[in-house]
Backbone as CSV, one residue per row, in Angstrom:
resi,resn,N_x,N_y,N_z,CA_x,CA_y,CA_z,C_x,C_y,C_z
1,MET,-84.643,23.054,33.889,-84.376,22.499,35.626,-83.527,21.383,35.557
2,GLN,-83.136,21.523,36.588,-82.280,20.242,36.841,-82.218,19.550,37.976
3,THR,-81.713,18.211,37.804,-81.928,16.791,38.817,-80.867,16.116,39.538
4,VAL,-80.822,16.714,40.323,-79.558,15.375,40.880,-79.854,14.338,42.022
5,VAL,-79.284,13.331,41.824,-80.185,12.337,42.619,-78.944,11.843,43.788
6,SER,-79.498,11.687,44.769,-77.795,10.844,45.579,-78.358,10.064,46.659
7,LEU,-77.601,9.834,46.853,-77.900,8.283,47.824,-77.266,8.601,48.937
8,CYS,-77.611,7.561,49.980,-77.003,7.035,50.821,-77.748,5.533,51.656
9,ARG,-77.129,4.875,52.805,-77.875,4.161,53.276,-78.179,4.231,54.883
10,ALA,-79.783,4.079,54.674,-80.246,4.573,55.984,-80.799,2.741,56.903
11,GLU,-80.600,2.879,58.046,-81.539,2.050,58.191,-83.154,2.915,58.640
12,PRO,-84.487,2.038,58.898,-85.265,2.341,58.519,-85.880,3.413,60.118
13,ASP,-85.681,2.989,60.983,-85.698,3.882,61.694,-84.981,5.259,61.972
14,ALA,-84.253,4.888,60.921,-83.749,6.699,60.963,-84.694,7.461,59.954
15,ILE,-85.437,6.865,58.957,-85.399,7.708,57.890,-86.500,8.537,58.250
16,THR,-87.469,8.313,59.133,-88.188,9.829,59.600,-87.664,10.384,59.855
17,ARG,-86.358,10.621,61.110,-85.848,11.626,61.742,-85.202,12.441,60.383
18,ILE,-84.768,11.717,59.299,-83.920,11.868,58.032,-84.898,13.578,57.252
19,CYS,-86.070,12.881,57.325,-87.257,13.674,56.422,-87.524,14.146,57.731
20,ASP,-87.558,14.365,58.610,-88.033,15.715,59.372,-87.483,16.671,59.690
21,SER,-85.493,16.494,59.554,-84.572,17.374,59.744,-84.922,18.121,58.289
22,PHE,-85.173,17.785,56.820,-85.536,17.527,55.498,-86.770,18.356,55.533
23,ALA,-87.967,18.392,56.287,-89.236,19.341,56.258,-88.984,20.637,57.113
24,GLU,-87.695,20.320,58.465,-87.727,21.843,59.338,-86.882,23.045,58.832
25,PHE,-86.089,22.355,57.382,-85.416,23.105,56.596,-86.107,23.224,55.187
26,ASP,-86.605,22.861,54.763,-87.811,22.823,52.975,-88.315,23.992,53.599
27,ASP,-89.364,23.869,55.182,-90.245,25.125,55.887,-89.916,25.952,55.704
28,THR,-89.019,26.726,56.367,-87.961,27.514,56.056,-87.770,28.740,55.367
29,GLY,-87.881,28.350,54.414,-88.164,28.800,52.883,-86.250,28.698,52.203
30,GLU,-84.916,28.914,53.311,-83.793,27.946,53.397,-83.683,27.142,51.460
31,ALA,-84.540,26.179,51.546,-84.503,25.276,50.331,-84.948,26.215,48.815
32,ARG,-85.830,27.429,48.997,-86.076,28.032,48.372,-84.812,28.906,48.016
33,ALA,-84.703,29.544,48.714,-83.488,30.573,48.436,-82.239,30.212,48.427
34,ALA,-82.554,28.576,48.478,-80.748,27.782,47.494,-81.143,27.444,46.437
35,GLY,-82.217,27.540,45.350,-82.404,27.035,44.093,-83.461,26.522,43.759
36,PHE,-83.598,25.358,44.882,-84.721,24.128,45.069,-85.560,24.492,45.015
37,LEU,-86.413,23.327,44.088,-88.421,23.921,43.577,-88.063,22.474,44.048
38,ARG,-87.823,21.388,44.574,-88.381,20.114,44.518,-87.775,19.291,45.112
39,ARG,-88.116,18.724,46.674,-87.214,17.446,47.187,-88.291,15.991,47.177
40,GLN,-88.191,15.306,47.068,-88.559,13.760,47.642,-87.321,13.145,47.691
41,LEU,-87.812,11.992,49.152,-87.035,11.388,49.445,-88.069,9.939,49.606
42,PHE,-87.081,8.357,49.112,-87.347,7.602,48.423,-86.749,6.716,48.896
43,SER,-87.176,5.568,49.733,-86.628,4.162,50.587,-86.499,3.258,49.124
44,TYR,-85.465,2.165,48.931,-86.058,1.842,48.302,-84.507,-0.072,49.791
45,HIS,-85.456,-0.740,49.944,-84.131,-1.815,50.737,-83.334,-1.146,51.809
46,ASP,-82.116,-0.697,51.422,-81.117,-0.345,52.995,-80.335,1.317,51.785
47,LEU,-81.058,2.266,50.782,-80.896,3.016,50.093,-82.083,3.764,51.110
48,LEU,-81.680,4.490,50.725,-82.391,6.281,51.296,-81.887,6.777,49.235
49,VAL,-82.834,7.864,48.978,-82.794,8.100,47.502,-83.123,9.852,47.796
50,GLN,-82.993,10.460,47.081,-83.367,11.635,47.571,-83.154,12.710,46.099
51,VAL,-84.409,12.792,45.136,-84.648,13.175,44.340,-84.830,14.607,44.202
52,THR,-83.483,15.642,44.118,-84.012,17.338,43.804,-83.680,17.782,42.618
53,ASP,-84.607,18.616,42.929,-84.513,19.521,41.538,-84.641,20.630,41.898
54,ALA,-83.250,22.040,40.912,-83.008,23.295,41.394,-83.429,23.827,39.973
55,ASP,-83.385,24.881,40.144,-83.691,26.205,38.721,-82.193,26.076,38.740
56,GLU,-81.768,25.675,39.260,-79.589,25.844,39.608,-78.773,25.036,38.174
57,VAL,-78.497,25.570,37.404,-76.958,24.650,37.330,-76.390,23.975,37.722
58,THR,-75.928,23.919,39.098,-74.901,24.021,39.981,-76.259,24.006,41.100
59,ILE,-76.387,22.326,42.304,-77.333,22.005,42.320,-76.304,22.539,44.196
60,PRO,-76.630,23.215,45.299,-75.845,23.700,45.988,-75.728,21.980,47.178
61,GLY,-74.546,22.341,48.090,-74.689,20.524,48.919,-76.316,20.551,49.200
62,LEU,-76.266,18.769,48.870,-77.771,18.490,49.151,-78.382,18.044,50.863
63,GLY,-77.231,18.208,51.784,-77.988,17.997,53.047,-76.908,16.522,53.456
64,ALA,-76.321,16.427,54.439,-76.924,14.956,55.383,-77.644,14.217,55.068
65,PRO,-77.910,13.218,54.865,-76.205,11.713,55.207,-75.823,11.743,54.243
66,PHE,-76.661,13.000,52.571,-76.181,12.111,51.335,-75.226,12.116,50.830
67,ASP,-74.055,11.363,50.763,-72.884,11.869,49.918,-72.537,11.204,48.976
68,ALA,-73.458,10.346,48.366,-73.186,9.721,46.925,-73.786,10.893,45.573
69,THR,-73.469,11.109,44.833,-74.187,11.948,44.080,-73.949,10.649,42.703
70,ALA,-75.185,10.411,42.095,-75.471,9.503,41.205,-74.863,10.840,39.505
71,THR,-75.075,9.482,38.623,-74.652,10.575,37.640,-75.742,9.720,36.201
72,ARG,-76.314,10.948,35.614,-76.961,10.855,34.931,-76.477,10.915,33.484
73,PHE,-76.962,9.449,33.017,-76.493,9.351,31.187,-78.015,9.659,30.859
74,TYR,-79.072,9.292,31.062,-79.615,9.740,29.836,-81.378,10.728,30.047
75,ARG,-82.066,11.327,29.568,-82.790,12.358,29.701,-83.594,12.599,28.480
76,TRP,-84.996,12.185,28.843,-85.918,12.906,27.616,-86.662,13.775,28.084
77,ASP,-87.040,14.682,27.886,-88.606,15.448,28.585,-89.238,15.316,27.363
78,GLY,-90.798,14.979,27.932,-92.596,15.292,27.052,-93.005,16.537,26.789
79,LYS,-94.345,16.056,27.086,-94.921,17.709,27.662,-94.807,17.923,28.938
80,PRO,-94.698,19.545,29.533,-93.966,19.373,29.850,-95.729,19.559,30.622
81,ALA,-95.499,20.132,32.334,-96.921,19.642,33.009,-97.636,22.007,32.462
82,ASP,-98.610,21.238,32.782,-99.344,22.682,33.033,-99.137,23.365,34.164
83,PRO,-98.842,24.945,34.107,-98.516,26.158,35.205,-98.936,25.378,36.211
84,GLY,-98.334,25.231,37.644,-99.233,25.557,38.621,-99.215,23.486,39.274
85,GLN,-98.872,22.439,37.964,-99.465,21.356,38.173,-98.256,20.656,38.235
86,PRO,-98.289,19.506,39.687,-97.188,19.412,40.243,-96.484,18.000,39.398
87,LEU,-95.710,18.350,39.184,-95.150,16.019,38.700,-94.029,15.617,40.158
88,HIS,-94.588,13.968,39.978,-94.323,12.991,40.787,-94.259,12.297,40.620
89,SER,-92.532,11.506,41.189,-91.396,11.157,40.301,-92.402,9.610,40.831
90,THR,-91.388,8.775,40.448,-91.551,7.379,40.056,-90.032,6.495,39.966
91,VAL,-90.098,5.830,41.061,-88.406,5.863,40.963,-88.162,4.502,41.258
92,ILE,-87.591,3.680,39.646,-86.996,1.891,39.734,-85.783,1.927,40.103
93,VAL,-85.554,1.700,40.969,-84.181,1.084,40.953,-83.707,-0.204,40.445
94,ASN,-82.703,-0.487,39.615,-82.444,-1.897,39.601,-81.116,-1.922,40.011
95,ARG,-79.897,-3.119,39.678,-78.170,-3.190,39.692,-78.147,-3.010,37.886
96,MET,-76.925,-2.381,37.097,-76.204,-1.689,35.741,-74.711,-2.395,35.833
97,ASP,-74.333,-2.906,35.130,-72.791,-2.907,34.899,-72.690,-1.089,33.936
98,PRO,-71.917,-0.316,34.626,-71.762,0.510,33.847,-71.858,0.742,32.084
99,THR,-70.785,-0.727,31.375,-70.171,-0.947,30.301,-71.849,-1.019,29.527
100,VAL,-73.697,-1.358,30.463,-74.274,-1.322,29.201,-75.140,0.092,29.462
101,ILE,-74.000,1.176,29.856,-74.761,2.405,29.676,-75.301,2.728,28.241
102,PRO,-74.611,2.717,27.502,-75.426,3.078,25.983,-75.660,2.986,25.361
103,GLU,-76.204,1.582,25.566,-76.952,0.074,24.790,-78.059,0.691,26.147
104,VAL,-78.433,0.718,26.986,-79.760,1.193,27.217,-79.865,2.520,27.234
105,SER,-79.384,3.074,26.934,-79.433,4.666,26.547,-80.366,4.813,25.272
106,ALA,-79.826,4.091,24.771,-80.046,3.690,23.217,-81.591,2.744,22.510
107,LEU,-82.099,2.299,23.953,-83.083,2.093,24.046,-84.317,2.624,24.088
108,PHE,-83.854,3.257,24.772,-85.040,4.178,25.587,-85.300,5.466,25.377
109,ALA,-83.686,6.276,23.986,-84.290,6.380,22.867,-85.212,6.718,22.049
110,GLU,-84.335,5.252,21.234,-85.693,4.388,20.364,-87.527,4.089,21.004
111,LEU,-87.740,4.584,22.454,-89.422,4.212,22.666,-89.416,5.315,23.193
112,ASP,-88.787,6.225,23.536,-89.199,8.071,23.903,-89.324,8.695,22.681
113,ALA,-89.373,7.808,21.450,-89.588,8.911,20.129,-89.778,8.417,19.667
114,THR,-90.744,7.858,20.084,-92.882,6.919,19.884,-93.770,7.926,20.682
115,ASP,-94.710,7.567,20.266,-95.823,8.138,21.201,-96.019,7.396,22.541
116,PHE,-95.499,6.528,22.485,-95.476,5.581,23.988,-95.570,6.357,25.159
117,PRO,-94.164,7.184,25.246,-94.555,7.958,26.316,-95.471,8.546,26.594
118,HIS,-95.634,9.366,25.341,-96.894,10.410,25.505,-98.206,9.613,26.368
119,HIS,-98.153,8.661,25.641,-99.831,6.833,25.842,-99.871,7.149,27.185
120,MET,-98.788,6.364,27.757,-98.035,6.367,29.172,-98.404,7.291,30.315
121,GLY,-98.669,8.386,29.881,-98.497,9.844,30.668,-97.020,10.335,31.304
122,THR,-96.260,10.186,30.939,-94.567,9.797,31.323,-94.310,11.003,30.809
123,ARG,-94.085,12.156,31.358,-93.677,13.671,31.469,-92.346,14.006,31.126
124,ARG,-91.459,13.190,31.731,-89.979,13.365,32.084,-89.140,12.636,32.474
125,ARG,-88.205,11.137,31.970,-87.297,9.853,31.855,-86.242,10.471,32.152
126,GLN,-85.632,10.686,33.200,-84.139,10.180,33.452,-83.531,8.700,34.092
127,LEU,-82.536,9.059,33.772,-82.090,7.370,34.432,-80.339,7.852,34.515
128,PHE,-79.927,6.806,35.743,-78.778,7.533,36.516,-78.312,6.525,36.962
129,SER,-77.330,6.345,37.234,-76.111,5.506,37.576,-75.173,5.573,38.480
130,LEU,-75.121,4.577,39.741,-73.480,5.009,40.444,-73.540,3.862,41.218
131,ASP,-72.215,3.104,40.609,-71.490,2.677,41.790,-72.569,0.491,41.211
132,GLY,-73.377,0.974,40.395,-73.678,-0.017,39.482,-74.994,-0.619,39.425
133,VAL,-75.194,0.865,40.483,-76.505,0.635,40.973,-77.390,1.981,39.914
134,TYR,-78.741,1.037,39.403,-79.631,1.709,37.943,-80.923,2.590,38.749
135,PHE,-80.931,4.152,38.441,-81.978,4.355,38.776,-83.471,5.043,37.683
136,HIS,-83.521,4.522,37.290,-85.034,4.879,36.206,-85.961,6.661,37.513
137,LEU,-86.059,7.499,36.820,-87.236,8.237,36.772,-87.825,9.063,36.277
138,GLN,-89.291,8.209,36.287,-90.159,9.176,35.557,-90.884,9.511,36.192
139,ASP,-91.062,11.433,35.248,-92.773,11.552,36.339,-93.564,12.131,35.749
140,PHE,-94.605,12.164,36.416,-95.775,11.748,35.336,-97.307,13.033,36.412
141,THR,-98.208,13.807,36.150,-98.682,14.210,36.480,-99.960,13.931,37.823
142,THR,-99.845,12.323,37.683,-100.283,11.693,38.802,-99.656,11.400,40.551
143,SER,-99.682,11.326,41.041,-99.152,10.276,42.244,-98.572,9.015,42.499
144,ASP,-99.055,8.145,41.902,-99.277,6.525,41.509,-98.646,6.603,40.243
145,GLY,-97.747,6.702,40.003,-97.082,6.480,38.517,-96.728,4.706,38.488
146,TYR,-96.808,4.195,39.274,-96.705,2.547,39.784,-97.642,2.013,38.207
147,ALA,-99.152,2.802,39.029,-100.360,2.157,38.775,-100.255,2.727,36.489
148,LEU,-99.442,3.205,36.001,-99.855,3.412,35.404,-98.347,2.495,34.210
149,ILE,-97.607,2.203,34.893,-97.069,1.389,34.459,-97.122,-0.409,34.290
150,ASP,-98.116,0.219,35.629,-98.640,-1.683,35.473,-99.438,-1.656,34.365
151,HIS,-100.339,-0.904,34.186,-101.281,-0.519,33.453,-100.467,-0.347,31.674
152,ALA,-99.149,-0.012,31.683,-99.270,-0.416,29.954,-98.997,-1.560,30.078
153,TRP,-97.950,-2.519,30.794,-98.341,-3.739,31.131,-99.814,-4.998,31.174
154,LYS,-99.773,-4.617,31.610,-101.827,-4.763,31.154,-102.362,-4.846,29.873
155,GLU,-101.717,-3.663,29.463,-102.042,-3.483,27.481,-101.262,-4.208,26.793
156,ALA,-100.214,-4.646,27.135,-99.120,-4.686,26.306,-98.577,-4.589,24.796
157,ASP,-98.672,-2.968,25.005,-97.664,-2.279,24.087,-96.254,-2.995,23.278
158,PRO,-97.028,-3.809,22.653,-95.626,-4.292,21.704,-94.255,-4.067,21.969
159,ARG,-94.280,-2.251,21.983,-92.951,-1.501,22.832,-92.514,-1.715,23.758
160,PHE,-93.132,-1.662,24.895,-92.870,-1.589,26.001,-93.321,-3.152,26.227
161,ILE,-93.937,-3.959,25.285,-93.120,-5.215,25.655,-91.649,-5.780,25.064
162,LYS,-91.524,-5.238,24.093,-89.982,-5.373,23.217,-88.626,-4.616,24.547
163,ILE,-88.804,-3.065,25.027,-88.327,-3.061,26.015,-87.662,-3.449,26.861
164,CYS,-88.942,-4.451,27.167,-88.469,-4.691,28.796,-88.071,-5.681,28.635
165,ARG,-87.796,-6.486,27.740,-87.248,-7.577,26.989,-85.793,-7.545,26.812
166,GLU,-85.821,-6.631,25.350,-83.757,-5.652,25.338,-83.060,-5.590,26.858
167,LEU,-84.599,-4.525,27.745,-83.163,-3.870,29.013,-83.345,-5.816,29.551
168,GLU,-83.825,-6.482,29.667,-84.043,-7.699,30.380,-82.010,-8.027,31.775
169,PRO,-81.264,-8.614,29.998,-80.380,-9.342,30.152,-79.159,-7.934,30.504
170,LEU,-79.504,-6.475,30.309,-78.736,-5.463,30.290,-78.786,-5.336,32.099
171,VAL,-80.133,-5.088,32.472,-80.211,-4.466,34.148,-80.888,-5.609,34.250
172,LYS,-80.278,-5.724,36.147,-80.897,-6.693,36.678,-81.690,-6.500,38.279
173,VAL,-82.249,-6.705,38.598,-83.111,-6.424,40.011,-82.175,-6.547,41.258
174,TYR,-82.371,-5.127,42.146,-81.914,-5.064,42.913,-81.252,-6.295,43.775
175,ASP,-82.382,-6.872,44.560,-82.611,-8.062,45.441,-82.928,-8.626,45.326
176,PRO,-82.260,-10.372,43.804,-83.057,-11.107,43.343,-83.194,-12.278,44.269
177,ALA,-82.568,-12.576,46.235,-83.774,-13.311,46.701,-85.027,-12.999,47.187
178,SER,-85.738,-11.239,47.381,-86.778,-11.155,47.441,-87.532,-10.666,46.286
179,TRP,-87.393,-10.237,44.861,-87.779,-10.307,43.925,-89.350,-11.446,44.063
180,ARG,-90.376,-10.750,43.209,-91.858,-11.425,43.483,-92.420,-10.656,41.874
181,SER,-92.123,-9.316,42.154,-92.946,-8.975,40.614,-92.242,-7.830,40.712
182,THR,-92.220,-7.264,39.378,-91.828,-5.658,38.654,-92.039,-4.322,40.343
183,ALA,-93.487,-4.714,40.781,-93.702,-3.751,41.655,-92.704,-3.478,43.086
184,ASP,-91.422,-4.842,43.171,-90.628,-5.026,43.968,-89.640,-4.021,43.155
185,GLN,-89.593,-3.449,42.202,-88.247,-3.020,41.570,-88.421,-1.391,41.712
186,VAL,-89.781,-0.543,42.768,-90.111,1.197,42.918,-90.316,0.962,44.262
187,ALA,-88.946,1.888,44.315,-88.541,2.859,45.737,-90.294,3.552,46.433
188,THR,-90.211,3.300,47.191,-90.944,4.153,47.972,-91.198,5.834,48.466
189,ARG,-92.117,6.580,48.185,-91.428,7.900,48.284,-91.959,7.976,49.996
190,VAL,-90.776,8.863,50.148,-91.093,8.267,52.027,-91.405,10.658,52.101
191,TYR,-90.724,10.966,50.904,-91.037,12.250,51.611,-90.999,13.743,50.614
192,ARG,-92.312,14.463,50.310,-91.842,15.327,49.089,-92.453,16.591,49.393
193,TRP,-91.667,17.811,48.891,-91.347,18.509,49.159,-91.691,19.660,48.328
194,GLU,-92.429,20.698,47.586,-92.695,21.461,46.183,-92.592,23.007,46.316
195,VAL,-92.149,24.054,45.789,-91.835,25.364,45.977,-93.153,25.227,45.859
196,PRO,-94.392,26.521,46.787,-95.228,26.645,45.708,-95.720,27.624,45.625
197,ALA,-96.988,27.033,44.576,-96.860,27.702,43.720,-97.270,29.026,42.890
């Protein structure tokens, strides 16, 4: 499965219209005919983030208004979901200088080589970058991935605390003026479509 993250700027009042347009397209069967398996839209500040999974190596046009595609720089595949079990992405948005990509990748490779992601419930992790914006996608079998992330904080697993501390100088919050807690780094899912099982 190939994942593409695309991005646009969107005013809050336009998001509903954009979601409705994708729902119309996706419900007609054209999305499946084009090779799409899943589409999710997330809202974060002034950004609209589209996460599209397809069974093709090359995903066809992702549709207006998305005009920028992020580059994936890290991927880890954990335990696959059971057949027919949907996966739900949680998207964390921050800022990152592209020069630190090797360091960030190495930190996640070290963490993902342990049993911690399995313990947390992460089924797949992908990291993307676009124009200094960092997207951390985690797939879970539950629709509230942030609850699993929050639980990891509360458990204070030393591996989780270690990676958070090591990422702190490398990955910065998207909007420091509005940041209050880690919850402020999580995008809101505003649309989800998946090929019926």
